KEFILO-155882 format. One line per 2 residues: number of its first residue (from 1); their letters; for each residue x negated, z, y negated of N, C-alpha, C. Coordinates in Angstrom, 3 decimals. Example, Ala and Ser with C-alpha at 12.3 -4.5 7.8 and 13.67 -1.06 7.14 Angstrom:
BEGIN
1) as) -13.190:7.800:5.690:-12.300:7.800:4.500:-13.200:7.800:3.300; -12.850:7.080:2.250:-13.670:7.140:1.060:-12.900:7.870:-0.030
***
This chain:
BEGIN
1) md) -115.891:140.686:-105.164:-114.677:139.741:-105.012:-114.609:138.270:-105.638; -114.824:137.340:-104.921:-114.966:136.205:-105.571:-113.584:135.522:-105.717
3) yt) -113.217:134.864:-106.633:-112.014:134.342:-107.033:-112.036:133.310:-108.376; -111.004:132.448:-108.599:-110.960:131.770:-109.637:-109.505:132.052:-110.083
5) mt) -109.255:132.050:-111.616:-107.805:132.313:-112.192:-107.622:131.023:-113.081; -106.434:130.486:-112.865:-105.912:129.512:-113.522:-104.446:129.860:-113.780
7) pl) -103.857:129.310:-115.016:-102.397:129.482:-115.396:-101.582:128.735:-114.512; -100.479:129.308:-114.143:-99.290:128.809:-113.443:-98.045:128.859:-114.321
9) gd) -98.057:127.753:-114.752:-96.963:127.800:-115.951:-97.246:128.654:-117.159; -96.313:129.084:-117.867:-96.502:129.684:-118.972:-96.164:131.536:-118.689
11) sa) -96.072:131.548:-117.621:-95.769:132.963:-117.285:-96.029:133.654:-115.918; -97.377:133.036:-115.508:-97.976:133.455:-114.172:-99.230:133.005:-114.372
13) vl) -100.157:133.745:-113.385:-101.761:133.552:-113.095:-101.562:133.328:-111.572; -102.566:132.098:-111.302:-102.690:132.253:-109.846:-104.362:132.466:-109.546
15) lq) -104.589:133.512:-108.693:-105.641:133.950:-108.173:-106.053:132.970:-106.880; -107.075:132.466:-107.015:-107.606:131.704:-105.737:-108.782:132.027:-104.898
17) fg) -108.687:132.618:-103.751:-109.807:133.293:-103.130:-110.665:132.170:-102.205; -110.227:131.173:-102.183:-111.060:130.127:-101.432:-109.762:128.972:-100.917
19) sg) -110.351:128.154:-99.886:-109.498:127.215:-99.417:-109.313:127.571:-97.965; -108.398:127.305:-97.157:-107.926:127.320:-95.764:-107.367:128.403:-95.298
21) is) -107.620:128.811:-94.097:-106.804:129.939:-93.413:-108.156:130.772:-92.776; -108.049:132.045:-93.447:-109.187:133.102:-92.607:-108.535:134.318:-92.908
23) re) -108.843:135.318:-91.852:-108.492:136.666:-92.357:-109.299:137.496:-93.337; -110.432:137.060:-93.354:-111.390:137.782:-94.353:-110.868:137.386:-95.600
25) mn) -110.674:136.010:-95.978:-110.145:135.573:-97.228:-108.837:136.356:-97.563; -107.856:136.431:-96.641:-106.607:136.898:-96.926:-106.681:138.401:-97.157
27) eq) -107.398:138.851:-96.473:-107.749:140.651:-96.791:-108.317:140.644:-98.335; -108.846:139.753:-98.925:-109.403:139.829:-100.232:-108.191:139.748:-101.079
29) vq) -107.146:138.829:-100.641:-105.811:138.725:-101.325:-104.890:139.747:-101.443; -105.306:140.709:-100.171:-104.541:141.748:-100.011:-104.937:143.114:-100.823
31) ia) -106.332:143.005:-100.865:-106.954:143.833:-101.840:-106.645:143.827:-103.201; -106.489:142.530:-103.731:-106.437:142.486:-105.070:-104.779:142.652:-105.372
33) aa) -103.983:142.209:-104.246:-102.519:142.649:-104.358:-102.421:144.227:-104.603; -103.199:144.952:-103.609:-102.975:146.382:-103.678:-103.686:146.934:-104.761
35) al) -104.605:146.463:-105.611:-105.219:147.060:-106.807:-104.027:146.965:-107.916; -103.554:145.770:-107.855:-102.618:145.483:-109.175:-101.280:146.143:-108.875
37) ea) -101.110:146.410:-107.645:-99.669:147.061:-107.427:-100.071:148.591:-107.873; -101.124:149.021:-107.797:-101.423:150.578:-107.853:-101.727:150.582:-109.529
39) sp) -102.232:149.525:-110.033:-102.149:149.612:-111.640:-101.628:148.693:-112.098; -100.211:148.405:-112.131:-99.592:147.426:-112.802:-99.853:147.438:-114.385
41) fk) -100.106:146.233:-115.043:-99.935:146.113:-116.520:-98.807:146.159:-117.019; -98.436:146.153:-118.388:-97.530:146.085:-119.196:-96.981:144.848:-119.029
43) gm) -95.652:144.396:-118.640:-95.245:142.823:-118.644:-95.422:142.385:-116.906; -96.118:142.981:-116.324:-96.185:142.292:-114.902:-94.862:142.372:-114.000
45) ke) -94.692:141.144:-113.521:-93.209:141.386:-112.985:-93.134:141.188:-111.387; -94.155:140.412:-110.764:-94.171:140.266:-109.405:-95.463:139.662:-108.636
47) li) -95.940:140.197:-107.639:-97.210:139.528:-107.097:-96.688:138.917:-105.913; -97.157:137.563:-105.821:-96.971:136.666:-104.589:-97.953:136.367:-103.814
49) pa) -98.364:137.071:-102.770:-99.518:136.593:-101.999:-99.392:135.429:-100.902; -100.393:134.786:-100.697:-100.126:133.797:-99.584:-101.649:133.684:-98.797
51) fs) -101.778:132.640:-97.989:-102.896:132.760:-97.369:-104.453:132.984:-98.130; -104.378:132.314:-99.113:-105.794:132.273:-99.852:-105.605:132.264:-101.424
53) tl) -104.251:132.778:-101.779:-104.088:132.864:-103.253:-103.003:134.027:-103.537; -103.024:134.616:-104.758:-102.164:135.532:-105.252:-101.723:135.197:-106.572
55) av) -100.413:134.706:-106.525:-99.735:134.380:-107.855:-99.316:135.823:-108.470; -99.394:135.888:-109.776:-99.224:137.276:-110.564:-98.225:136.668:-111.663
57) ey) -97.017:137.200:-111.573:-95.808:136.720:-112.696:-96.108:137.949:-113.633; -95.819:137.437:-114.970:-95.663:138.378:-115.909:-94.790:137.876:-117.031
59) dp) -94.229:138.976:-117.891:-93.397:138.423:-118.868:-94.497:138.322:-120.190; -94.384:137.118:-120.876:-95.230:137.054:-121.693:-94.951:137.795:-123.190
61) vl) -93.692:138.045:-123.212:-93.042:138.673:-124.475:-93.641:140.266:-124.232; -93.562:140.961:-123.137:-94.092:142.286:-122.909:-95.445:142.404:-122.910
63) vn) -96.101:141.515:-122.631:-97.450:141.400:-122.628:-98.075:141.822:-124.143; -97.302:141.173:-125.116:-97.476:141.647:-126.313:-98.866:141.254:-126.946
65) dp) -99.168:139.967:-126.776:-100.419:139.566:-127.205:-100.251:138.243:-127.716; -100.942:137.540:-128.676:-100.831:136.187:-129.231:-101.062:135.270:-128.203
67) fp) -102.018:135.546:-127.450:-102.402:134.905:-126.372:-102.186:135.533:-125.005; -100.885:135.307:-124.169:-100.733:136.408:-123.386:-101.400:136.072:-122.156
69) ye) -101.781:134.768:-121.859:-102.432:134.135:-120.485:-104.031:134.841:-120.608; -104.524:134.725:-121.816:-105.867:135.256:-121.937:-106.057:136.791:-121.885
71) av) -104.743:137.463:-122.392:-104.882:139.015:-122.157:-104.693:139.512:-120.733; -103.845:138.635:-120.264:-103.367:139.094:-118.679:-104.785:138.810:-117.958
73) kv) -105.674:137.564:-118.283:-106.913:137.476:-117.362:-107.822:138.587:-117.513; -107.983:139.038:-118.752:-108.848:140.126:-118.937:-108.410:141.333:-118.234
75) ii) -107.287:141.656:-118.162:-106.299:142.817:-117.537:-106.827:142.755:-116.031; -106.624:141.594:-115.385:-106.686:141.443:-113.955:-108.243:141.617:-113.690
77) kd) -108.995:141.041:-114.460:-110.477:140.930:-114.101:-110.872:142.454:-114.356; -110.513:143.053:-115.059:-110.959:144.631:-115.191:-110.369:145.431:-114.006
79) tl) -109.096:145.279:-113.654:-108.642:145.798:-112.533:-109.362:145.392:-111.326; -109.457:144.295:-111.132:-110.163:144.015:-109.835:-111.595:144.248:-109.503
81) qk) -112.110:144.358:-110.977:-113.435:144.937:-110.830:-113.691:146.461:-110.260; -112.489:147.075:-110.463:-112.369:148.633:-110.126:-111.695:148.668:-108.544
83) ak) -111.731:147.603:-108.019:-110.731:147.493:-106.604:-111.839:147.781:-105.429; -112.949:148.041:-105.739:-113.810:148.158:-104.444:-113.526:149.438:-103.778
85) gi) -113.432:149.256:-102.504:-112.984:150.474:-101.530:-111.602:150.593:-101.421; -110.859:149.965:-102.097:-109.279:149.864:-101.799:-109.315:148.836:-100.921
87) ht) -108.516:149.287:-99.903:-107.878:148.286:-98.880:-106.520:148.728:-98.422; -106.019:147.826:-97.671:-104.316:148.247:-97.132:-104.668:149.317:-96.096
89) sl) -104.951:150.509:-96.953:-104.658:151.658:-95.855:-103.542:151.828:-95.113; -102.410:151.586:-95.671:-101.076:151.781:-95.173:-100.678:150.677:-93.826
91) sk) -101.800:149.838:-93.746:-101.418:148.806:-92.819:-101.448:149.435:-91.320; -100.435:148.801:-90.607:-100.293:149.426:-89.389:-99.844:148.605:-88.111
93) tv) -100.072:149.048:-87.040:-99.843:148.130:-85.877:-98.352:148.256:-85.506; -97.851:147.128:-85.273:-96.391:146.889:-84.998:-96.138:146.625:-83.578
95) ki) -95.666:146.910:-82.479:-95.382:146.376:-81.374:-93.811:145.674:-81.252; -93.984:144.483:-80.892:-92.446:143.991:-81.017:-92.437:143.364:-79.610
97) pv) -90.987:144.110:-79.195:-90.546:143.461:-77.638:-89.794:142.164:-77.701; -90.221:141.116:-76.817:-89.532:139.853:-77.120:-89.112:139.711:-75.576
99) cy) -87.921:139.093:-75.490:-87.214:138.551:-74.339:-87.511:137.061:-74.343; -88.315:136.791:-73.354:-88.689:135.295:-73.172:-87.653:134.274:-72.047
101) es) -86.436:134.960:-72.006:-85.466:134.534:-70.911:-84.608:133.676:-71.777; -83.815:132.865:-70.812:-82.564:132.147:-71.455:-81.491:133.117:-71.745
103) pf) -80.542:133.047:-72.782:-80.592:131.776:-73.676:-81.426:131.814:-74.878; -82.398:133.020:-75.023:-82.976:133.084:-76.241:-84.216:131.989:-76.139
105) am) -85.106:131.306:-75.230:-86.074:130.762:-75.105:-85.945:129.615:-75.075; -85.130:128.735:-76.407:-84.743:127.647:-76.360:-85.607:126.506:-76.043
107) dl) -87.106:126.689:-76.385:-87.963:125.532:-76.339:-89.146:126.053:-75.423; -88.812:126.858:-74.604:-90.039:127.362:-73.859:-90.237:126.590:-72.736
109) dv) -89.460:125.621:-72.342:-89.878:124.532:-71.155:-90.452:123.192:-71.996; -89.864:123.260:-73.409:-90.658:122.055:-74.212:-92.072:122.391:-74.259
111) ls) -92.249:123.568:-74.725:-93.495:124.034:-74.920:-94.460:123.984:-73.847; -94.080:124.281:-72.580:-94.724:124.128:-71.260:-94.997:122.704:-70.932
113) qh) -94.004:121.924:-71.286:-94.400:120.485:-71.143:-95.522:119.796:-72.172; -95.371:120.348:-73.197:-96.228:119.768:-74.289:-97.745:120.534:-73.906
115) tg) -97.751:121.641:-73.630:-99.273:122.584:-73.353:-99.520:122.120:-72.087; -98.685:121.793:-71.039:-99.282:121.776:-69.562:-99.351:123.209:-69.143
117) ls) -98.891:124.187:-69.693:-99.220:125.596:-69.065:-97.678:125.817:-68.553; -97.737:126.730:-67.408:-96.610:127.364:-66.993:-95.947:128.333:-67.982
119) vs) -94.525:128.593:-67.616:-93.902:129.390:-68.617:-94.703:130.771:-68.458; -95.074:131.390:-67.330:-95.529:132.666:-67.182:-96.967:132.571:-67.906
121) ei) -97.805:131.618:-67.926:-99.005:131.364:-68.691:-98.887:131.535:-70.049; -97.714:130.931:-70.609:-97.326:131.129:-71.867:-96.943:132.146:-72.470
123) is) -96.100:133.073:-71.758:-95.867:134.525:-72.001:-96.927:135.360:-71.974; -97.901:135.232:-70.960:-99.147:135.944:-70.862:-100.015:135.805:-72.121
125) lh) -100.275:134.553:-72.541:-101.078:134.308:-73.718:-100.462:134.629:-74.891; -99.020:134.271:-75.162:-98.550:134.992:-76.262:-98.373:136.437:-76.375
127) ts) -98.207:136.968:-75.374:-98.448:138.532:-75.562:-100.141:139.132:-75.392; -100.746:138.400:-75.348:-102.059:138.826:-75.068:-102.970:139.035:-76.625
129) ad) -102.485:138.467:-77.698:-103.241:138.342:-79.063:-102.864:139.606:-79.936; -103.791:139.868:-80.707:-103.452:140.778:-81.745:-103.169:139.779:-83.005
131) yy) -102.000:139.803:-83.753:-101.789:138.974:-84.905:-101.765:139.617:-86.205; -102.230:138.947:-86.955:-102.559:139.240:-88.203:-101.435:138.759:-89.282
133) vy) -100.971:139.624:-89.818:-100.047:139.349:-90.908:-100.495:138.836:-92.066; -100.456:137.453:-92.315:-101.069:136.731:-93.477:-100.246:137.102:-94.790
135) fl) -98.843:136.925:-94.780:-98.114:137.286:-95.665:-96.389:136.951:-95.208; -95.430:137.313:-96.133:-94.168:137.130:-95.637:-93.637:135.956:-96.852
137) gf) -92.825:135.015:-96.015:-92.308:134.022:-96.860:-91.186:133.198:-96.144; -90.734:132.194:-96.547:-89.645:131.170:-96.220:-88.299:131.877:-96.370
139) ap) -88.498:133.206:-95.782:-87.059:133.784:-95.712:-87.434:135.475:-95.902; -86.615:136.261:-96.326:-86.849:137.621:-96.374:-87.365:138.317:-95.250
141) gf) -88.683:138.759:-95.271:-89.232:139.251:-94.285:-89.834:138.670:-93.038; -89.805:137.256:-93.273:-90.327:136.342:-92.186:-92.023:136.299:-92.176
143) pf) -92.480:136.947:-91.339:-94.071:136.996:-91.312:-94.689:135.733:-90.746; -96.022:135.213:-91.370:-96.597:134.195:-91.017:-97.942:134.854:-90.347
145) lg) -97.957:134.677:-88.929:-99.020:135.537:-88.218:-100.096:134.628:-87.911; -101.286:135.058:-88.064:-102.467:134.247:-87.494:-103.142:135.191:-86.232
147) gm) -103.850:134.252:-85.525:-104.487:134.948:-84.254:-103.807:134.196:-82.961; -102.849:133.222:-83.145:-102.284:132.716:-81.811:-103.257:132.036:-81.089
149) pe) -103.447:132.219:-79.665:-104.171:131.277:-78.659:-103.946:129.722:-79.128; -105.055:129.137:-79.305:-104.795:127.726:-79.733:-104.198:126.871:-78.640
151) kl) -104.165:127.517:-77.041:-103.482:126.461:-76.112:-102.060:126.460:-76.543; -101.510:127.475:-77.393:-99.972:127.288:-77.445:-99.713:126.487:-78.662
153) am) -100.371:126.114:-79.328:-100.198:125.227:-80.395:-99.257:123.923:-80.170; -98.305:123.846:-81.103:-97.555:122.452:-80.922:-96.643:122.488:-82.449
155) pr) -96.675:121.210:-82.762:-95.815:120.911:-84.121:-94.577:121.366:-84.193; -94.163:121.320:-85.292:-92.697:121.984:-85.666:-91.830:120.363:-84.941
157) ka) -90.465:121.112:-85.056:-89.556:119.861:-84.539:-89.545:118.881:-85.579; -89.183:117.633:-85.109:-89.026:116.686:-86.123:-87.803:116.803:-86.764
159) sp) -86.641:117.339:-86.099:-85.401:117.590:-86.898:-85.141:119.128:-86.700; -85.073:120.025:-87.645:-84.831:121.351:-87.851:-83.460:121.519:-87.250
161) re) -83.483:122.709:-86.483:-81.928:122.985:-86.022:-81.363:123.700:-87.236; -79.876:123.465:-87.667:-79.061:124.004:-88.521:-78.910:125.699:-88.339
163) ki) -78.900:126.222:-87.386:-79.071:127.715:-87.127:-80.059:128.418:-86.126; -80.917:129.147:-86.566:-81.661:130.004:-85.940:-81.311:131.348:-85.916
165) pa) -81.000:131.970:-84.921:-80.595:133.284:-84.770:-81.475:134.316:-85.429; -81.080:135.137:-85.944:-82.295:136.353:-86.275:-83.023:136.852:-85.112
167) gs) -84.156:137.295:-85.262:-84.906:137.686:-84.276:-85.645:136.696:-83.155; -85.254:135.526:-83.671:-86.017:134.430:-82.675:-87.469:134.423:-83.150
169) vg) -88.386:134.146:-81.839:-89.794:134.028:-82.233:-90.101:132.575:-81.895; -91.037:131.883:-82.780:-91.114:130.529:-82.766:-92.576:130.557:-83.005
171) ia) -93.039:129.102:-82.758:-94.206:128.622:-82.945:-94.311:127.486:-83.509; -95.172:127.334:-84.737:-95.203:126.117:-85.378:-96.579:125.727:-85.941
173) gs) -97.114:124.594:-85.156:-98.397:124.431:-85.276:-99.397:125.258:-84.801; -100.336:126.164:-85.351:-101.403:127.252:-84.672:-100.799:128.436:-84.771
175) qt) -99.629:128.560:-85.461:-99.135:129.974:-85.673:-97.726:130.357:-85.114; -97.334:131.429:-85.027:-96.180:132.030:-84.571:-95.705:132.994:-85.508
177) gv) -94.200:133.149:-85.463:-93.649:134.141:-86.529:-92.254:134.368:-85.759; -91.445:135.421:-86.751:-90.081:135.829:-86.203:-89.104:135.645:-87.271
179) yp) -88.018:134.900:-86.989:-87.089:134.654:-87.893:-86.087:135.927:-88.298; -86.130:136.615:-89.427:-85.536:137.838:-89.706:-84.296:137.806:-90.067
181) ie) -83.650:136.681:-90.287:-82.353:136.354:-90.473:-82.033:134.961:-89.902; -80.558:134.916:-89.652:-79.978:133.612:-89.462:-80.455:132.419:-90.239
183) tp) -80.933:131.485:-90.082:-81.370:130.343:-91.179:-81.718:129.069:-90.393; -81.523:128.016:-91.144:-81.931:126.859:-90.508:-83.537:126.836:-90.112
185) gg) -84.206:125.949:-89.250:-85.451:126.194:-89.077:-86.213:125.071:-88.019; -87.335:124.754:-88.063:-87.827:123.526:-87.301:-88.946:124.386:-86.174
187) wq) -88.931:125.732:-86.119:-90.114:125.942:-85.235:-89.486:125.876:-84.023; -90.759:125.922:-82.855:-90.270:125.763:-81.514:-89.725:127.483:-81.079
189) ii) -88.463:127.587:-80.449:-88.098:129.035:-80.402:-88.535:129.405:-78.629; -89.401:130.332:-78.693:-89.793:130.792:-77.204:-89.061:131.930:-76.794
191) gr) -88.377:132.567:-77.687:-88.045:133.964:-77.263:-87.257:134.735:-78.440; -86.744:135.928:-78.228:-85.987:136.643:-79.194:-86.379:138.118:-79.161
193) tp) -86.475:138.823:-80.267:-86.713:140.372:-80.311:-85.514:141.140:-80.755; -85.081:142.108:-80.232:-83.817:142.780:-80.648:-84.123:143.635:-81.961
195) lq) -85.117:143.706:-82.238:-85.653:144.501:-83.428:-85.251:143.769:-84.704; -84.880:144.617:-85.794:-84.274:143.968:-87.105:-85.605:143.770:-87.905
197) ff) -85.854:142.767:-88.306:-86.946:142.427:-89.261:-86.452:142.627:-90.787; -85.515:142.577:-91.240:-85.048:142.551:-92.517:-83.767:143.376:-92.590
199) dp) -83.512:144.360:-93.316:-82.615:145.150:-93.710:-82.430:145.503:-95.260; -81.699:144.801:-96.174:-81.759:145.074:-97.533:-81.118:146.600:-97.650
201) en) -80.503:147.371:-96.813:-79.882:148.547:-96.962:-80.941:150.017:-96.715; -82.389:149.316:-96.341:-83.247:150.375:-96.031:-83.986:150.701:-97.253
203) ee) -84.556:151.630:-97.237:-85.514:152.038:-98.114:-86.757:150.798:-98.223; -87.009:150.826:-96.874:-88.292:149.733:-96.534:-87.464:148.743:-95.903
205) pv) -87.103:147.514:-96.806:-86.419:146.558:-95.986:-87.054:145.634:-95.087; -88.358:145.777:-95.129:-89.147:144.736:-94.036:-89.524:145.651:-93.328
207) li) -89.689:145.133:-91.810:-90.300:145.922:-90.552:-91.620:145.907:-90.763; -92.263:144.724:-91.024:-93.579:144.581:-91.229:-94.183:143.883:-92.700
209) sp) -95.477:144.148:-92.906:-95.800:143.755:-94.122:-97.238:142.969:-94.061; -97.679:142.373:-94.944:-98.899:141.715:-95.099:-99.941:142.568:-94.657
211) gd) -100.891:142.141:-93.698:-102.022:142.918:-93.450:-102.049:143.895:-92.273; -100.516:143.973:-91.610:-100.369:144.614:-90.529:-101.079:143.832:-89.511
213) tv) -100.815:144.291:-88.251:-101.065:143.817:-87.089:-100.064:143.864:-85.941; -99.556:142.579:-85.506:-98.533:142.646:-84.372:-98.914:142.291:-83.206
215) nf) -98.202:143.144:-82.111:-98.556:142.841:-80.763:-97.187:142.686:-80.132; -96.949:141.407:-79.463:-95.727:141.214:-78.714:-95.918:141.595:-77.208
217) yp) -94.846:142.174:-76.899:-94.685:142.313:-75.215:-93.418:142.015:-74.667; -93.324:141.561:-73.196:-92.046:141.033:-72.686:-91.134:141.738:-72.485
219) is) -90.009:141.779:-72.468:-88.936:142.682:-71.887:-87.970:141.683:-71.155; -86.983:142.318:-70.304:-86.122:141.708:-69.684:-85.018:141.440:-70.547
221) ke) -84.024:140.632:-70.320:-82.488:140.541:-70.799:-81.768:141.789:-70.696; -81.997:142.540:-69.676:-81.467:143.580:-69.628:-81.935:144.959:-70.612
223) dy) -83.431:144.814:-70.620:-83.690:145.667:-71.824:-83.393:145.208:-73.386; -83.419:143.922:-73.469:-82.866:143.210:-74.653:-81.493:143.968:-75.024
225) de) -80.521:143.991:-73.990:-79.179:144.458:-74.223:-79.235:145.836:-74.504; -80.032:146.504:-74.144:-80.076:147.986:-74.252:-80.718:148.180:-75.389
227) yv) -81.681:147.683:-76.307:-81.952:147.575:-77.555:-80.936:147.551:-78.359; -80.174:146.288:-78.210:-78.831:146.008:-79.067:-77.904:147.023:-78.975
229) rg) -77.709:147.770:-77.733:-76.632:148.873:-77.739:-77.338:149.964:-78.317; -78.732:150.233:-78.626:-79.079:151.391:-79.306:-79.534:152.569:-78.076
231) ek) -79.507:152.003:-76.772:-79.907:152.875:-75.683:-81.298:152.803:-75.596; -82.273:151.870:-76.101:-83.538:151.775:-76.002:-84.215:151.739:-77.221
233) r) -85.360:152.420:-77.534:-86.040:152.402:-78.812:-87.544:152.188:-78.429
***
C-alpha cells in the first residue's frame, strides 16, 4: 500500500494515495479506512475518505503523547501494515429505480441537446453502467459515483437551483449522483428515485456506502407512485 502522510492542522492526518480519480486508488482508501475502523486508536475521532485521500481526525489530548502527530503517524503506519487481505467485504450491489419522466427529469432535454443523444439513448446509457461509490459527501448520504459513460458528460449548471428534491438523479462533469435530501445544487437533473438515500432514524442511516456498486434501472411514473405509496419494493 503506497501512500504519504502529512499533518492536516493540529488534530488530523491526511493520507494521500496518489492523485486523480481511479477505482484502484480509491479501493486503497477504502482498505485503509476499513483497517482503521476495525482497530481504532485512542483519540481517533473520524475517518473522512475521498477519491484518493483519507483524513484521520483525532483528539491530541486523548492521544496522550508529547508529540501527538508523530505518535499517530506510527500507529497508522503499523495498522496499515497489517491491513493486507482486508477489503470492503461488506460492499454490496444496490439496484436503484429511477423515473426519467416529467416532472422529475428537469434537465433531460438539456442533456440531450448538449450530447446530441436522444432521450431514450441517454436513459439506455445511464442504466447500462456499473457505478462504483467513491465516497459520500456534499450532503448526508450523497454518493459520488464513478463509471458513467463519457458520452453523458456535461458541466454543472452555471447558476445552481435553490432547491433540488430528495431522490433527484443528476450529472455533473463525468459523474452521476443522487441527492439524498432537498438541497440547493447545480447538477443536471435527469430523473428521480423513490428510494430514501438518507434516514437519520435508521440504524443504518445511508442506503449505500463507499465501495458499493450501484445499478440504475428505469421505472414509469406509475411505478414511482407505487413505490411512494409503499405498494412496490
